N, C-alpha and C positions, 0 to 999 in steps of 0.2 A: 710561080706555081711550082709545087713540089708533090711528088708521089713517094709514098713510103712502102718499102718491101721488107717483110719480116721473115727471116729464115726459121722455119719451124718443122722441118721435115725429118730431123734426126731421131733415132731411137733412144739414145742415151743409155747404153748398156750398163754403164757404171752405176746408174741409179738402182740397178737390180730390182726392177719393177715392171709389172705389166702395163702400168700407166705411162703414156708418152711423157718424156721428160718435161716438155714445155707446159704440161698440165699439172705438174706438181705445184702445191700451194705454198705461197710465201706471204705471210701476214694478211691472209684473207682474200688474196687474189692469186690466180695461177701465174706462173712465170711469164707466159706470153701475154696475159692480160695486162701485166705491169708494163710491158714494153708498149703495147697498144695505148695504154693510158698516158705514157710519157710523151707521145707525139701529138696529143690533142691540142696543145697551145700553138702548134705549127699550122693547124687547119689544113691538113693535106687534102688535095683534091681526090686522091684515091688511096686506099690502104689495102695492099696485096699481101696475103699471108701464104707463103709457100709451104705446102704440106706434103708429107710422104708417108712415113711410118704411122699406121693406124689413122690415116687421113680422115676417115669418117668420124672417128671418136673426137678428133681435134675440132672438126667442123661443128659437130653437135655441141661441144662445150662452148664454142664461140658464137653459137646461134643468137643468144640474147644481145650481142653487140651489133648495132645496126651499121650497115654500110660497108662491111668487110667483103672483100673478094678473095676467093681461094684459087690458088694455082697449084696444080699437082706436079710433083717431081717423083715420078714412079720409080726411078732408080736414083739412089743417093750417090752421086759421083763428084761431090765437092761443092764448094761455095760458088765457083764460077759456073758450074753446070746448073746450079739452082737458079742463078740470075739469067742464064740463057733461056729458061722457061718463060721469062717475061717478054721475050721478043714479040710473040703474036699479040700480047695484051697491050703493048705500048708502041705499036707499029707507027702511029702518027703523032706520038707524043714529042714535045719539044722542050719540056722544062727540066727540072732537076729530079734526081732519084736519090733518096736516102735509104741505105741498106743497114738493117739492124738484125741482131740475133735474138731469137725467141728465148734463149737461155741466159741472157745478160739483163737481169731485171732491175738493177740498181741505178741505171742511167737516169739522170734528172732531165726534166724539160729544159732547164736553163742551159745545160751542156749542149743539148741538141739544137737549141736556138742559136747558141754561139757558133756551133759548127756550120749551120746553114748561112748565118749572117756573114761569117768570114768567107765562105764559099762565094757568096754573091758580091760582097764588097771588093774582093780581089779578082773577080772574074776567072776563078779557077776552073779547070776542066775536071778536077777531082780534088776533094779535100778529105783527109783522113784524120780520124781521132787517134791521138797517141797519148801515152802515159809513161811516167818515170816510175818504175817499180823498184822497191828495195832489193828484190831478188828477181832478176829478169830471166833466169834459167828456163829454157824451154820455149821462149817467145821469140818471134822474129824481131830483129832490130831495125829501127828506122834511122837513116842517116840524112841529115838536112844541111843546107847552107845557112848562112847568117840570116836569111830572110824566111826561114822555115820552109823553103822549097825542097821537096823530097828529091834526093839524089839516088837513093838506093834503099831497097828493103832486102835484108839478108836473113834467111831462116837460121835459127839457133845452131842447128847441126852443121851449117855451112860457114859459120863465123870463124874468123881467126881469133887467137887469144886476145889480140888487141881490140878487135871489134866487139868481143864479148864484154868489154869494160863499159860499153855504151848501154845504159839502162833504159833508153827510150824505146818503147815497144809499140807495135801495131795493135790497136785495140779491136780491130775487126769491124769498125763502124765507119761507113763511107758516105760521102755525098758526091754524086757524079752529075756532070752534064750528060743527060741520057743519050743524046744523039751521038756524042763521041764514044760513049761506052758501047752503044749498040753496034757500031762499026767494028769494034774490037772483039766482042764476045764470040762471034762465029769462028774466030781464028785461034782461040785458046787451045793449048795442047796439054796433054796429061803426061808430061815428061818427068815423072817423079815415082818414087817407090810405091806410093799409094794408088797410082794410076787414076788420079783425080784431077779435075779442072779447078784451079784456084783463082779466086777473084783477085788476089794480090798480083797475079801475073798480068791482069788487065790494067792495074793502077798505073804502072809506069809506061803504059802504051797510049794512054788517052790524051796526053798533052801535059799542061802545067798542073802539078800536083803540090798541094801545100799541106803541112801538118798542123794540127791544132791540139795543144796539150790540155788534157783534162786536169782540173785543179786537184781533185781527190781521186787517186788511182783506184780506190775501192769501188767507184762507179762502174768500172769496166770489168769487174770480176765476173766470170762465167760460172754456171752451175753444172757440174758434171757428176757429182755424187752427193750422198746425204750429208757428209761432213761439210762440204761447201755450201749446201743449202742451209745448214744450221748457222754457219758463219755469216751468211748473207742476212739471215734473220736478226742476228745480233747487231749488224750494221744498221739495218732498217730500224730496229727498236731504238738504237741510240739517236738516230735522226728524229724520230717521232717524239721521244721523251724530251729531248732538248728543245724542240719546237714548242711544246706545250708548257714546259716550265718557264721558258722565256716569255710566254704569252699570259702568265699569271695563274697557272695551274700548279697546285702543290702535289707532288708525288712523294709519299712517305715510303722510303725504301724502294727506289726505282728499279733495283735489280730484280725484285720479286714481282714486279708489275709488267704486264704486256698490254700494248695498245695497238690495234690495227691503224694504219694510216688513213683509213676511211672514216674513222671516228672523229666527231666534232665535240670540242669541249669549250666551255666559257670560263672567263676569269673567276677566281675564287672557288673553283671546284677543288675538292680534296679527294685524292685517291689513296686509300689505305693499302697496306701490304697484301700480297697474294690476291690481287684483284686483276681481272682480265676483261678488257673491253674489245668487242668484236664487231665486225661488219658495219652496217650503216646505223651506228649508234650516235645519239645526240644527248649530251648532258648539260643542262643549263646552270647558270651561276649559283654559287652557294651550296650546291649539293655535295654530300659526303658519301662516297661509295667505298664499301668494304669495312673491315678486312674480309678476305676470303670470299669474294663475290665474282660472278660471271654475268656480264651484261652483253647481249648480242642482238643486233638489229632492233634496238628499242630506243624510245625517246623518254627522257626523264626531265621534268620541269625544274623550276628553281627550288632550292632548299629541300630537296628530297634526300632522305637518308636510306641507305641500303646496307645491311649487315649480313654476312654469311649467307647470301641468297643467290638464286639464279633467276635472271629475267631474260626471256627470249621473245622477240617479235611482239613486244607489248608497249604500253604507254602508261606513264605514271605522272600525274599532275602535281603542281607545286605543293610543297609542305607535307607530303605523305611520307610515312615511315614504313619501310619494308624490312621484315626479318626481326630476329635472326631465323635462318633456316626456312625461308619461304621460296616458293617456286611459281613464277608467273610465266605463262606460255600461251601460244595460239591466239594472239591478238587480244590478250587481256587488257582492259582499260580501267585504270584506277583513278578516281576523281581526286580533287584537292582535299588536303587535310585528312586523308584516310590513314588507317593503321592496319597493315597486313602482318600478322605476327608469326609466332613460333609454329613451324610445321604446318603451314597453310599452302595449299595449291589452288591456283586460279587458272582455268583453261577457257579461252573464248568467253570471258566473263566481263561484264561492265558494272562498275560500282560508282554510285553517285558520290558527291562530296560528303566528307565527314562520316563515312561509313567504316565500321570496324569489323575485321575478321581476325580476331586476336590470336587464336591458337587451335591447332588440331582439326582443321576443316578442309573440305574439298568442295569447291564450287565450279561446276562445269556447265557451259552453255547457259549461263545465268545472267539475268539483268536485274540489278538491285538499285533502289532509289537512294535518296539522301538520308543521312543519319540512321542508317540501318545498323543493327548490332547482331552479328552472327555468333551464337554461343559456341563454346568449345565442343568439338566433335560433331558439328553439323555437317552433313554432306548432301549433295544433290545426286540422286540416283538417276543419271541422265541417259543411260544406255540400256536398251531392252534386249540386247543381243543381236539386233539387226540395225536399228537406227538410233541416232542421238536425238534427244528431245529437250526443249527449253524449259527453264524455270524463271518465273517473274516474281520479284519481291518488291512491294511498294515502299514508299517513304516511311521512315520511323518504325518499321517493323522489327521485331526482336524474336530470335529463335532461341529456345532453351537448349541446354547442353544435350548432346547425343540425339539430335533430331535428324530425321531422314525426310527429305523432300523428294517424292517420287515423281519425276517428270513424265509427261507434261503437266505442270501445275502452276497456278497463279495464287499468290498471297497478296491481299490488298494493302492499303495504307493502314498504319497503326495496328497491325496484327501482332498478337502474342502467341507464340507456339510453346506449349508446355514441354518441359524437359522430357526426353525419351519418347517423343511422339514420332509416328510415321505418317506423314501427310500424303494422301493419295488423291484428294479432291480439292478444288479451288476453295479459298477462304475469302469472305467479303471483308470490306473495310471495318476497322474498329471491332475486331472480334478476338476472343480467346479460343484457341483450338487445342483440344486434348485428344490424342489418338494413341492410346496405349491400353493394355489389359489392366483391369482392376487388380490391385495388390491383394493377395490372399495370405493370411498368416495362420498357421496351424500349430497351436501351443503344444508343448510336450512331444514334439516330433523328434524321434531318435531312430537310429537303425537298430531295431530290436535284435536282429540276428547277430549283428556285430557285438552288441553288448553281452550276449549270452556266451560268447567264446571265452574259454579260460585264459 
């Protein structure tokens, strides 16, 4: 049995932001969300988030995640003080406690599983995550014997010149036997220049402590400023792109492409340059996305093509062509074999199979059937200034160029709308509808007064 505690109480002054540091976004998730996500494979019995600075804002942001418990640290007096706040919450607990930092978002589930497994197999009282850094300046050094049993942890400022040659550092990630830690926590002392209670002081007091080295030191990098946030994003993107390329996805010019790690791609997808995939997006086999496209929280079927377009919160079925310069949003649903072309916007609109909206059109709150053809410049006037209204278009209906469908309105099957018409009333099946002023031609018309000027 394991409980996870996540330290998320700090302000993060170096971020220079009104937003709490742990809520800053990294690849589609906040920093603390990434930490919470990393512990899911461990199936912890409880997940405790220790909050302090702007606690209510952090709680509100985490509200959609079920099963979290929040522990308030009203004064931020160090990591040891933060864990002291758990004593009333874990009074009768007898299992293990993993302590993580809400601003260390690159830790993998595999690393945490290895940490906990080592802790259990060796029956340690504490197991700490360590890493070898190319430059360990500023980090506390960890000294172990040949069995990786921790002998000493020395802060950088207290190291001798010989000790500073040791590049093994404390990553600040711990697994404790809770009952042993609970006995030590009340006796921590703030005998340091910061007058804070450090959890590292408890590590060497709980009993047998073992170090576990992380294979990739980049996993333990923390986020303290915007530069480190950008560097973390680069690391995350490298992971994600390598994963998908090894899985059979072609990335043309990977450096210009960004992909959230929440995105799912199937083999034989091709991603063109300057394309960005966000959120809970799924793209099925054979689709070609880009160049210059943004897909967010959307699902695209097999063999879909998208060029220079934006698709948000929408669905596109197999074989459809989107773009160039199309915009789908607000739960737009495009059927199979459709064409959505130049400068077309769909909002909360459903199109049946083999329907075309080729250019210069806006369809909002519209339901269209199969084999519909929307002529250039057709728009649905769906907003009356107070409410949005629906438009329904039947199968095989065609609208002429520069048509306006004033909602609420229904067009039946096999309807033809004459070019330039403004439709305000329902049209039955198999009808031609013309709604425009009769053309008037006045021969010999000139501006007489202008002609008389010298």
